[in-house]
VOKE-257567 format. One record per residue: residue in one letter; x, y, z of N, C-alpha, C, CB in turn. Coordinates in pm, whole numbers, plus 32768, in hexadecimal, padded with zeros to 4 digits. Atoms other than C-alpha are relative to their C-alpha. Glycine has a CB too. Example, Ala and Ser with C-alpha at 12.3 -4.5 7.8 and 13.67 -1.06 7.14 Angstrom:
% residues 2
a80597F89800084CE7E3E830C805A807880007F9D8003807Ds7FAE7F897FFA85577F9682CA7FB3806D80498029802E7F72
% end
This chain:
% residues 236
m80547F7E8018801D80187FF98039804F80097FA08021803Ev7FD87F838035805781507F857FB080A980297FF17FDE7F6Ak805B7F417FC37FDF82A48075800E80677F668096808180BDy7FE27F7F8095806683867EF480357FE87FAD804880778005k7FA47FBE8030808283887DEB806B7FEF7FC98013802F8035r7F9C7FD98092818084577D30801A807B80907FA2803C7F1Dv801E7F9B7FA9825B852B7E2A808A80367FDD7FD37FDC80A0l7F837FCD8002838685EB7E55805D8003805D7FF980627FE6l7FB8805C7F57848385637F5580B1806F7FD4801F7ECF7FE9k7F677F757FF1859386A77FB1806F7FC3804B7FD880AB8070l7F25800D7F70871F861F8059803480617FD480AE7F5F7FEAs7FDD7F9C7FAB87AC870E812680967FB67FA37FD5800380CAg7F5D80178074892886FE8025805B801080C1803B80DE7F3Ae7FD87FF57F99897D872E81B9802B7F577FFF7F9A80478066s80478083800088FB85A7820B805C7FBA7FA07F5D80047FD0l7F8F800580228A11855D80D6805E7FB98013801B8042800Dm7FB97FF67FC18B058571817280347F9D80697FE180548016g7FCA80367FCC8ADB84708268806A7FEB809A800F7FFE7FAFe7F977FE07F6D8C27841D8375807C80387FCF80317F6B8062k7FB37F8980098CCD852282937FD9804E80757FEC804C7F7Dk803A7F727FED8D0B867882CE7FCA80447F84806B805B8037y80017FC6806B8CF986B881747FFA7FDB7F6D804D80328011g8040803C80878C6986447FFE7F6E7FB0804C80857F7A7F9Fi804B802C7FCC8BCC8532801B802F7F6680137F9280237FC4d8007806D7F7D8BEE83E280D07F7F7F7A7F697F7C807380E9e804C80D680658B91826D7F9A7FAD7FED803F805B7F458002k805480907FB98AFE81BE80AF7F728035802580527FBB80A5r806F7F91800C89FC82E180F47FAC7FDB7F6A805180AD7FFCl7FFC7FC9805A89E483207FA57F9E7F907FAF808D80267FDBk801080A5805E898381807F4F7F4E7FEE8041809E7F458051e806980017FA1889C81A680947F59802D7F7980378096809Cy805C7F5E7FEB87B582CB80207FDE7FAB7F71805A80DC800Ca804A804A80B487C081F47E727F9F7F84802E80A07F9F7F75e806780967FF1872880C27F107FA2800A806980557F6F8027q809B7FC47FF4862F814C7FBE7FA080487FC77FF580358046i804A7FA9807785D1822D7EC67FB37F7E7F7380A2807D7FA9k8007807C800885E581047E377F6B7FA57FEA80407FE48070e80568003801284E8807C7E927F957FEE805A800D7FD07FBDi809D7FD9802683B081477EC880047FE67F7C7FC9809D801Bh8018800380BE83C8816B7D437FEC7F477FCD80CA80547F95e80548051803683A77FF87D287F717FB18052805F7FA77FD2m807380047FF7827080347DE17FDA7FF47F9E7FD080498032g80767FD0804381E380DF7CED803C80BB80037F527FCB8069v7FBE7F3B7FEE8262825E7D6B802880337F96808F8027805Eq7FDB7F8D808B828F83737C5C803B80A080507F3E802B7F8Ai7F707FB47FAE83CA840D7D19803380987FAF80A47F7C7FF2g7FA47F778018844885937CEB805B7FD880497FCE80978028i7FB380147F72857E85A17D93802180E77FE980D57F537FF1v7FD37F808040860387247DDC808C7FA880657FA380C58025i7F7480497FDF87B086F67EC7803080898022805E7FA07F7Cg7F767F787FCE886C88327F6480217FC87FEA803F8051806Fg7F7B802680638985886D7F30806E8052808D8000806B7F22g7F757FEE7F8889F788E680BE807D7F8A7FEA7FBB7FE180BFn7FCC80367FD48AF287CE80B9808A7FDA7FA77FAE7FB88029i7F6B7FEA803F8BE288717F9E800B8080800580217FD07F6Df7FE77F2480058B9389FF7F937F5180278029803780687F01r80587FC77FDD8A6D8ABB8054801C80747FF07FDD7FE38061g7FE97F37806B8A438BDB7F987FE0809780747F36801A7F4Al7FF57FC67FBD89CE8C9280B780528034807F7FC37FED7FFBs7F7480067F758B028C3481AF805680667F76806F7F0F8043g7F577FB280988BF38CCF80707FB480737FEC802C7F977F1Ft80077FAD7FFF8B5D8E0380808036805980757FA77FFA7FDDg7FDD80017FB08BE28E2981C680B57FCC800A7F9A7FC88031k7F63803980038D0F8D9F8168809C80967F787FD47F167F8Cg7FE87F9A80668D3E8EEA807E7FFB7FC37F74808980458018f8046801E803D8CA18E137F347F5F8065800A800C7F7B801Fd806E7FB57FE48BC58EDA7E827F8D7F917FF17FF480827F9Fr8080800A80008A5F8E7C7EC17FD87FB27F867FC6807F8009v80558054809589CA8E3F7D5980657FA17FD87FD7806F7F60k7FC1807180678B138D867CF7800C7F74807B80C2803F7FAFg801880BC7FCA8AF38CA17E3D7F937FB1801D80347FDF807Cd8030802F802589ED8C657E107FDA7F997FC07FFD80267FFBq8008806A806F89EB8B9A7CB8805D7FCC80027FED801D7F83m7F86807D800E8B288B1D7D447FA27F7D806080C9803C8068g803F80717F488A288A797E767F877F917F877F5580AA80D1m804D80688058894C8A1F7D25803C7F937F997FAC804D7FAFl7FA18034802B8A6789867C9C80107F8A80108051802F801Ba7FEC80807F958AC188B77DAB7F667F9380298038805680A6t807B807B80158946881E7DAA7FEB7FBA7F5E7F5A80528028v7FFA801080A8898E87DA7C3580617F438031808B80BE7F84i7FBD80477FAE8AC186F47CCE7FF17FA48067802D80398020n8069801E7F6789D086597DF97FA27F8F7F887F7D80CA8064s80448065805B88F385ED7CB7800A7FD07FA97FBB80087FE3l802B80588051899985597BD680657F76805C802280317F4Ag800480547FAE8A48848D7D017FA17FC18014801E801E8051l80B27FF47F8488D7846E7D8E80177F567F477F1F81127FFBs80238038808A889183A77BE480697FA37FE27FF5806E7F8Bs7FA48063804789D983017BED7FE47F848030809280198011a804680337FC1896D82627D177F6F7F6B7FD47FE4807C802Bl8067805A8025880881DF7CA27FE67FD97FB07FB2800C800Ct800680728081887081717B58805E7FA2801C802480377F67a7FB3808C801589B3807B7BB77F757FAB807680E28002804Dt801D80587F80886B7FF47CAF7F5A7FB47F787FCC808980DBc8042807E805187CA7F9E7B6A7F81808B80017FDF7F318065v804C7F9F800986CA80DE7B97802B80877F9D7FEE801D8084k801D7FCA803C865B81AA7A897FCA80967FF77FDC7FBD7FEBn80207F887F748671830F7ABF803080907FA0808C7FE280BFr7FB87FAE807E86E0847079D5804A809B80577F6480367F6Cv7FB27F707FD4876585C77A6F7FF1809C7F8B80BE7FCC8006l80217F8E802786CE870E7A2C8015804380237FBB801A7FF2t7FDB7F838008876C88887A487F9680547FF7805180137FA2a80167F5E803286FD89E57A71805B801F7F9F801480728072i7FAE7FA4808788048A5879C080247FC57F65809C80278036r7FDF801D803388758A0978AC80967FB17FE47FD480417FE8m7F8080757FFA899588C7789080057F9D7FDA80297FD7805Fe8002804F8018894287F877D180AF7FD07F7C7F6A80077FE8p806B807D7FB589CD86E0778A80147FCA808780037F797FB1i80067FFA7F648A2286DD78F67F477FA68060800B80D8801Bg80837FF57FE8888C86FE79057FB9801C7FD77FE180208034e80487F96808D875B872978637FD98066803F7F717FCC7FA2f807F7F907F858693888778A07F847FF580077FF0809B7FE9y808180217FDE859E888B79567F7D80337FBE7FFC801F8077t80B87F7F7FDC842788A379357FAF7F9B80447F7A80497F46k8025803D7FB2831F883179C67F927F8E7FA87FD38061806Aw80168031807382818771788C80957F70801B800B80947F72k7FC78063800483A186CC787A80007F628075806780447FF3a8019802D7F5A83A1866079FB7FA67FA87FEF7FC9806F8073i808180378038826985DB79C380087FA57FC67FBE80407FB8e800280648038829A852578D580807F737FE97FDB803D7FA0a7FBD808D7FD983CE846D792E7FFA7F758077806D802B8011m800C805A7F8A833F84197A7E7F987FB07FE87FEE80428081e80988066802C81E1837A79BF80457F897FBE7F7C80537F77k7F558076805D831F828978DD7FF97FA080A3810980907FD8g7FC8804E7FBB836D821C7A3A80AD801F804A7FF17F977FA5e7FBD7FEF8000847982DF7A6280118050808D800F80157F96i800D7F977F73852383887B968010805F7FC8805F7FFF807Fv7FE27FA28047855984BA7B34806580A080A77F3C80267F9Ai7FE47F907F8F867D85AB7C22801980BB7F7080DA7FB38080m7FF57F7180268643872F7BD08085803E804A7F728052802Es7F897FF47FA187A487F67C227FF680967FEF809C7FAE7FD6a80457F70803687BC89677C1C7FEF8092806C7F597FD27FD3g803C7FB87FB1870289D97D237FA9805D7F6480798054807Ct80417FFC806686158ACD7C50805780377F987F8C80408014g7FD87FEB8094872A8B597B5D8019809880377F7F7FDC7F6En80217F977FEF871D8CB47C1780617FCC80BE7F40802A7FD6p7FF47F9E7FA087B38D637D147FDD7FF780A17FBA805C7FCCf806980297FD787728D6F7E867F66800B8047802B7FDB801Cf808B80477F7C868D8C627EE280207F807FF67F3B800C7FDBt7FC180767FC586E18AFE7F987FE87FA27FC17FE57FE18077t803C80D48023869D897B7F277F7E802E803F80687F3F807Cd80A07FFE7FFF858E89B87FD57F9D80287FD87FDC800F803Bt80697F99806084BF8AAB7F3A80197FDA7F55803280C6801Eg7FDF8031805B854589E67E027FC67F8C803C808080107FD3s803C80A07FF784CD88AF7EA37F7480308023804D7F868084s80A580097FED835A893D7EEF7FF180477F697FAA806780A2l801D7FE78096837E89E27D8B7FD37FA77F69806B80307FE7r80518060803E836988AE7CD27FD07F778071805B7FCE7F7Bg809C80407FC482AA87EE7DDA7F7D80427FCE7FF3801380AAi80787FC38034819988E27D65800D7FB27F6B800180B88001e7FDE7FE980A181E888BB7BD6800E7F897FE3808080557FCEi8058803A806881FB87777BCA7F6B7F87803580797FAD7F9De808680217FA880DF87457C9E7FED7F6F80517F8380087F99a7FFF806A7FA4816986547DB07F81800F804280778001805Fd807B7FFE7FA0806A85DB7EA18032801C807E7FAC7F7C8006v7FD17FB37F9B816D86687F8C80977FE0801D7FA87FEC8077m7F837FF2801982A586997FE680637FA9807F801580A27FF3l7FB5801D7F9C839185BA80AA80A18013800D7FE27F8E800Ek7FBE7FAA7FBE8498868F8179801D7F9080507FC280808035g7FCE80237FC58590859181BC8093806B805C80047F9A7FB4t7FA17FAB7FE38698862E82DF80597F5680547FBF80AC806Er7FEF806D7F938782856D83F57F66800E806780A880278067v806C7FF47FD9866185C684D97F957FD17FF97FF3803D7FF5d803D80548011853D84EF855F7F5680627FB280097FA68098g80467FB08019845B861884FC7FE2806080387FC07FDF7FEEi80187F7C7FDA83F2879785617FCB7FF280A17F9180477F93y806480357F8B83CF87B186A5803380AA807180427F228059t80297F407FB683D9893487D380757FF67FE77FC1804780B7a7F767FB18009855A8940878880467FBD7FEB80358045805Cd7F68808C801286B18898872E80077FCD804B8094800F7FF5p804A80787F81866C875A87CE80DB7FD27FBA7F0D7F517FC0e7FA88017800087F587408765806C8080806E80067FE77F76k7F707FA97FC18873885888467F98803C806D806B80927F81d80497FFF7FB88718886489217FCD7F5F802C7FAE805A7FCCp803E80A67FF486CD871C89F27F5D800A802280567F9A8095t80847FE67FD9855C877A8A697FDF80407FAF7FE28033806Ea804C7FE38034850F87C889267F427FA87F9F806880307FCFi806C8063802B83C7874A88AE7F9D7FF77F767FAA800C8065k8049803680DD8328869287577F9480057FF880077F577FACy80BE7F997FFB81ED873086B880417F617F937FAE81077FB4n7FFC80688041817585D5861B7FD980187F787FBC7FA8803Dd80927FFF8058806D8697853B802380C480097F377FA28070i7FA27F7B80058097882E8507800080637F8A808F7FD68007t801F7F9A806D80018945843D803480757FA07FBF802D8029y7FAA7F998036809B8A5083527FED8059806E7FDD803C7F6Ed7FFC7F8D7F9080208B758414802D7FF480727F97802D801Fe7FAD80577F9A80A88AA18540807F805D7FF4801C7F4A7FD4v7F4D8030805982028A8084A0801E80948008800B7FAC7F28l7FFA7FA6800881EA8BD784288013807B808D7FAA7FF77FB5a800D7FE57FF2816F8C86855380557FD980957FB180127FC1q7F5F7FF87F8182988BE78657807B7FA87FF87FD77FD280A5g7F657FCC809C839C8C418517803C7F79805D809880F28002l7FC680967FE883E78AC4855480647FB47F827F737F9C8013k7F727FB18073853A8A9A844F7FB77F487FB581168021805Ev800980A9807A8479895083668043801F7F937F567FC57FB6m7FC07FB2809184C38A218244800080B880267F777FD67F54d801D7F907FE284E28B7481E97F9B804A7FE98042802E7FE8l80BD7F6B7FF083F58C8081F27F8E7FD27F698050811F7FC5t805A801D808F83A98C76803B7FE27F587FF4806780387F63a802680AF800783C68AED803C7F667FB58059809B7FAB805At804C80477F7782C88ACC819C7F45802E7FB4803E807680D9c80C17FE87FDF819A8BDC80FE80007FDB7F637FA180D1803Em7FE2801C804181FF8B7B7F9F7FC97F64804C8075803C7FD6c808B8085803F81518A1B7FCC7F98800E804A801E7F4B800Fk80507FF97F9780618A8681267F6280467F9F8056806B808Ae80587FA4801F7FD68B567FFE7FB87F9A7F67805980AE7FE6n80418075803A7FDD8A307EEA7FC97F85804080507FD57FB3n806080607FC07F3D890E7FD780677FD580167F8E7FAE7FC8l7FA8805780078096882D7FCB80118001807C8068800F7FAFp7FB87FF77F7480CE87AE812280937FA37FBF7F927FA380A1i7F8A8018800381FE876B816F802B7F6B809A804580AE800Bi7FE080067FAA82788636824580D97FBB803F7F7D7FC18014v7F687FE47FDE83BA8632832280307F94804C801B80858052f7FE980A67FA8846A84EF83698097801F801E7FE97F497F8Bd7F5280047FED85DD845383BD7FC27F977F7880767FB280BFm7FF7804C8097864C83DE824C80717FBA8050802880637F51d7F5D801F7FA687B4839283417FD57F6D7FF78024804A80CBt7FFB80627FF486FB8273838C7FAB7F8D7F747FD880098087v801C8034807286E6814882897F407F7E803180BD7FA27FCAg80638007804985A380E682417F5B805D80297FFB7F6C7FFDn80887FA67FD484AB821382B77FE280557F91801480648088l80227FEB80508482826E814E7F717FD37FE680517FE77FC7k807A80437FEE83AA815A814C7F8A7FF5804780147FBA800Ak803B7FBB7FA682F8818382547F72807680128061802A8019v805A7F7B802A827D82F681EC7FAA7FF47F97804F80747FD8i80878016805281E8824A80AF7FE17FE680087FD27FEC7FBDa8058806C80098135814F81597FCC804E807680307F5A8004g80A37FE67F75806D824C823C801A8026805C7FA67F8E8047e7FD3803B7F2F816681E683A4801380AC801D80EC7F728034p7FFE7F717FB3811D8317847A80777FFE80497F82801E8069i7F407FC67FEC82D783838487800280987FBF80947F867F87g80247F89803F830684CC84777FDA805180297FC680017FBDt80687FB2802982638615844C7FC780407FB47FF7802A8020l806E7FE2803D81398645839E801480B07FDD7F7F7FCF8064v7FFF7F697FF9812487CA83227F9C80257FB8807980467FD3h803E8006809180078808825A7F9A80AA804C7F887F2F7FC5n807F7F627FC37EA7896882777FCC7FAF80837F3F80367F6F
% end
């Protein structure tokens, strides 16, 4: 049984580091590919957006002397590197996939359009959408919200290192309490750092629910797709 027919899976660039301090952990990448393959074989149509924070984060780069626009462009290219890595790992597990880019860079990836992405998913391919929105001043959270809305996903699955949304950062505050279910209005009113403000408002206005869950625990992605109550559901 699957609860969702088409999903937008948002993966953290930092999570790809695994046990490393920088770059891509091949073991973590393989685990992700195997989990994605598992839900693909259940008949789920999958679009994926990956961050680039394990390689370069544009906003932090501005604090080190980088021009903001160029820094963001570097961050976009970091997401392309991660997308190619995941594509390679999926291909190694015999799963058809394609990388689309928001900036023209054939033959690295095809130029993104909504219709190209949907057509590929309906043919049984996993679509990895890279390079953010193609514009500076937007995060990959906003990019994933935009892509999720465009491809008409049933839900955005935000895979993180923590098992949901808490009243505070559970890695810093042991008294933080987890939410099983929360509305967008509550997220905005409490200033919870689920995603950036632009991304949160886009999902709210377009009625795209989000499930925040721990992607690093093998098997959790399948549980979410099956409708098991893990992580935190954000909705209107």
